[in-house]
FIKOLZA-1660 file (N, C-alpha, C; in steps of 0.1 Angstrom, whole numbers, plus 5000, padded with zeros to 4 digits):
% residues 72
   i   px   py   pz ch aa at
   1 3095 7407 0438  A  M  N
   1 3088 7400 0427  A  M CA
   1 3089 7385 0428  A  M  C
   2 3078 7379 0424  A  V  N
   2 3076 7365 0426  A  V CA
   2 3073 7359 0412  A  V  C
   3 3079 7348 0408  A  F  N
   3 3076 7341 0396  A  F CA
   3 3065 7331 0399  A  F  C
   4 3054 7331 0391  A  V  N
   4 3043 7322 0393  A  V CA
   4 3039 7316 0380  A  V  C
   5 3036 7303 0380  A  Y  N
   5 3031 7295 0369  A  Y CA
   5 3016 7295 0369  A  Y  C
   6 3009 7300 0358  A  A  N
   6 2995 7300 0358  A  A CA
   6 2990 7294 0345  A  A  C
   7 2978 7287 0345  A  R  N
   7 2973 7281 0333  A  R CA
   7 2965 7292 0325  A  R  C
   8 2964 7290 0312  A  S  N
   8 2956 7299 0304  A  S CA
   8 2941 7296 0306  A  S  C
   9 2933 7304 0299  A  E  N
   9 2918 7302 0302  A  E CA
   9 2913 7288 0297  A  E  C
  10 2919 7283 0286  A  N  N
  10 2914 7270 0282  A  N CA
  10 2922 7258 0288  A  N  C
  11 2933 7262 0296  A  G  N
  11 2940 7252 0304  A  G CA
  11 2951 7245 0296  A  G  C
  12 2953 7248 0283  A  K  N
  12 2963 7241 0275  A  K CA
  12 2977 7247 0276  A  K  C
  13 2978 7260 0279  A  R  N
  13 2991 7266 0280  A  R CA
  13 2995 7270 0294  A  R  C
  14 3008 7271 0297  A  I  N
  14 3012 7275 0310  A  I CA
  14 3020 7288 0308  A  I  C
  15 3017 7298 0316  A  I  N
  15 3022 7311 0315  A  I CA
  15 3031 7315 0327  A  I  C
  16 3042 7320 0325  A  L  N
  16 3051 7324 0336  A  L CA
  16 3049 7339 0339  A  L  C
  17 3044 7342 0351  A  L  N
  17 3041 7356 0354  A  L CA
  17 3051 7361 0365  A  L  C
  18 3056 7373 0362  A  D  N
  18 3065 7380 0372  A  D CA
  18 3056 7390 0379  A  D  C
  19 3053 7388 0392  A  S  N
  19 3043 7396 0398  A  S CA
  19 3047 7398 0413  A  S  C
  20 3039 7406 0420  A  T  N
  20 3040 7407 0435  A  T CA
  20 3028 7400 0441  A  T  C
  21 3030 7396 0454  A  R  N
  21 3019 7389 0461  A  R CA
  21 3006 7398 0462  A  R  C
  22 3008 7411 0463  A  E  N
  22 2997 7421 0465  A  E CA
  22 2989 7421 0452  A  E  C
  23 2996 7421 0440  A  S  N
  23 2989 7421 0427  A  S CA
  23 2981 7409 0425  A  S  C
  24 2987 7397 0429  A  L  N
  24 2979 7385 0427  A  L CA
  24 2967 7384 0436  A  L  C
  25 2969 7389 0448  A  R  N
  25 2958 7389 0458  A  R CA
  25 2947 7398 0453  A  R  C
  26 2950 7410 0448  A  C  N
  26 2940 7419 0442  A  C CA
  26 2933 7413 0431  A  C  C
  27 2940 7405 0422  A  R  N
  27 2934 7399 0411  A  R CA
  27 2924 7388 0415  A  R  C
  28 2927 7381 0425  A  Q  N
  28 2919 7370 0429  A  Q CA
  28 2906 7375 0436  A  Q  C
  29 2906 7387 0441  A  R  N
  29 2894 7392 0448  A  R CA
  29 2887 7403 0440  A  R  C
  30 2891 7406 0428  A  N  N
  30 2887 7417 0420  A  N CA
  30 2872 7415 0415  A  N  C
  31 2866 7426 0412  A  R  N
  31 2852 7426 0406  A  R CA
  31 2852 7435 0394  A  R  C
  32 2844 7432 0384  A  N  N
  32 2842 7440 0372  A  N CA
  32 2834 7452 0375  A  N  C
  33 2833 7461 0365  A  M  N
  33 2825 7473 0367  A  M CA
  33 2811 7471 0370  A  M  C
  34 2805 7460 0365  A  D  N
  34 2791 7457 0368  A  D CA
  34 2789 7448 0381  A  D  C
  35 2800 7448 0389  A  N  N
  35 2800 7441 0402  A  N CA
  35 2799 7426 0401  A  N  C
  36 2803 7420 0389  A  S  N
  36 2804 7406 0388  A  S CA
  36 2818 7402 0391  A  S  C
  37 2820 7389 0395  A  K  N
  37 2833 7384 0399  A  K CA
  37 2842 7382 0386  A  K  C
  38 2855 7384 0388  A  V  N
  38 2864 7382 0377  A  V CA
  38 2868 7367 0378  A  V  C
  39 2870 7360 0367  A  N  N
  39 2875 7347 0367  A  N CA
  39 2888 7346 0374  A  N  C
  40 2890 7337 0383  A  H  N
  40 2902 7336 0391  A  H CA
  40 2913 7329 0382  A  H  C
  41 2926 7331 0386  A  M  N
  41 2937 7325 0380  A  M CA
  41 2938 7311 0385  A  M  C
  42 2942 7302 0376  A  R  N
  42 2945 7288 0379  A  R CA
  42 2960 7286 0379  A  R  C
  43 2965 7285 0391  A  F  N
  43 2980 7284 0393  A  F CA
  43 2984 7269 0391  A  F  C
  44 2996 7267 0387  A  A  N
  44 3002 7254 0385  A  A CA
  44 3015 7254 0392  A  A  C
  45 3018 7242 0398  A  S  N
  45 3030 7240 0405  A  S CA
  45 3042 7238 0396  A  S  C
  46 3054 7239 0400  A  Y  N
  46 3066 7236 0392  A  Y CA
  46 3066 7222 0387  A  Y  C
  47 3063 7212 0395  A  K  N
  47 3063 7198 0391  A  K CA
  47 3052 7196 0381  A  K  C
  48 3040 7202 0383  A  E  N
  48 3029 7200 0374  A  E CA
  48 3033 7206 0360  A  E  C
  49 3040 7217 0360  A  T  N
  49 3045 7223 0348  A  T CA
  49 3054 7214 0340  A  T  C
  50 3064 7208 0348  A  L  N
  50 3073 7199 0341  A  L CA
  50 3066 7187 0336  A  L  C
  51 3056 7181 0343  A  K  N
  51 3049 7170 0338  A  K CA
  51 3041 7173 0325  A  K  C
  52 3035 7185 0325  A  S  N
  52 3027 7188 0313  A  S CA
  52 3037 7191 0301  A  S  C
  53 3049 7196 0304  A  M  N
  53 3058 7198 0293  A  M CA
  53 3063 7185 0287  A  M  C
  54 3065 7175 0295  A  K  N
  54 3069 7162 0290  A  K CA
  54 3057 7155 0283  A  K  C
  55 3046 7155 0290  A  R  N
  55 3034 7147 0285  A  R CA
  55 3028 7153 0272  A  R  C
  56 3025 7166 0273  A  N  N
  56 3018 7172 0262  A  N CA
  56 3027 7180 0252  A  N  C
  57 3040 7180 0255  A  N  N
  57 3050 7187 0247  A  N CA
  57 3046 7202 0245  A  N  C
  58 3042 7208 0256  A  T  N
  58 3039 7222 0256  A  T CA
  58 3050 7230 0261  A  T  C
  59 3050 7243 0257  A  K  N
  59 3061 7252 0261  A  K CA
  59 3055 7262 0271  A  K  C
  60 3064 7267 0280  A  V  N
  60 3060 7277 0289  A  V CA
  60 3062 7291 0282  A  V  C
  61 3051 7299 0283  A  V  N
  61 3051 7312 0276  A  V CA
  61 3055 7322 0287  A  V  C
  62 3063 7332 0283  A  G  N
  62 3066 7342 0292  A  G CA
  62 3081 7344 0295  A  G  C
  63 3086 7351 0304  A  P  N
  63 3078 7357 0315  A  P CA
  63 3072 7370 0312  A  P  C
  64 3060 7372 0317  A  Y  N
  64 3052 7385 0315  A  Y CA
  64 3052 7391 0329  A  Y  C
  65 3052 7405 0328  A  V  N
  65 3051 7412 0341  A  V CA
  65 3036 7415 0343  A  V  C
  66 3031 7410 0355  A  F  N
  66 3017 7412 0359  A  F CA
  66 3017 7421 0371  A  F  C
  67 3011 7433 0369  A  Y  N
  67 3011 7443 0380  A  Y CA
  67 2997 7450 0380  A  Y  C
  68 2990 7449 0391  A  S  N
  68 2977 7456 0391  A  S CA
  68 2977 7464 0404  A  S  C
  69 2970 7475 0403  A  M  N
  69 2969 7484 0415  A  M CA
  69 2956 7481 0422  A  M  C
  70 2956 7482 0435  A  S  N
  70 2943 7480 0442  A  S CA
  70 2934 7493 0441  A  S  C
  71 2922 7491 0444  A  R  N
  71 2912 7502 0443  A  R CA
  71 2914 7513 0454  A  R  C
  72 2920 7509 0465  A  L  N
  72 2922 7519 0476  A  L CA
  72 2933 7528 0472  A  L  C
% end
């Protein structure tokens, strides 16, 4: 398991995800049922997370377990 910092859809919150590399890879390359692309995750580095916590006084939400199965 890998801990990853990701930004929310609006970019104001940082979420801590507990995931595997395979799950994250599947999510980045995934497609919807109508064959349209899924919005990719926007990852944040540890230093970027610390800066946004100091500057914007935001809290890190999580950790959440993120697990997705591949189609194969």
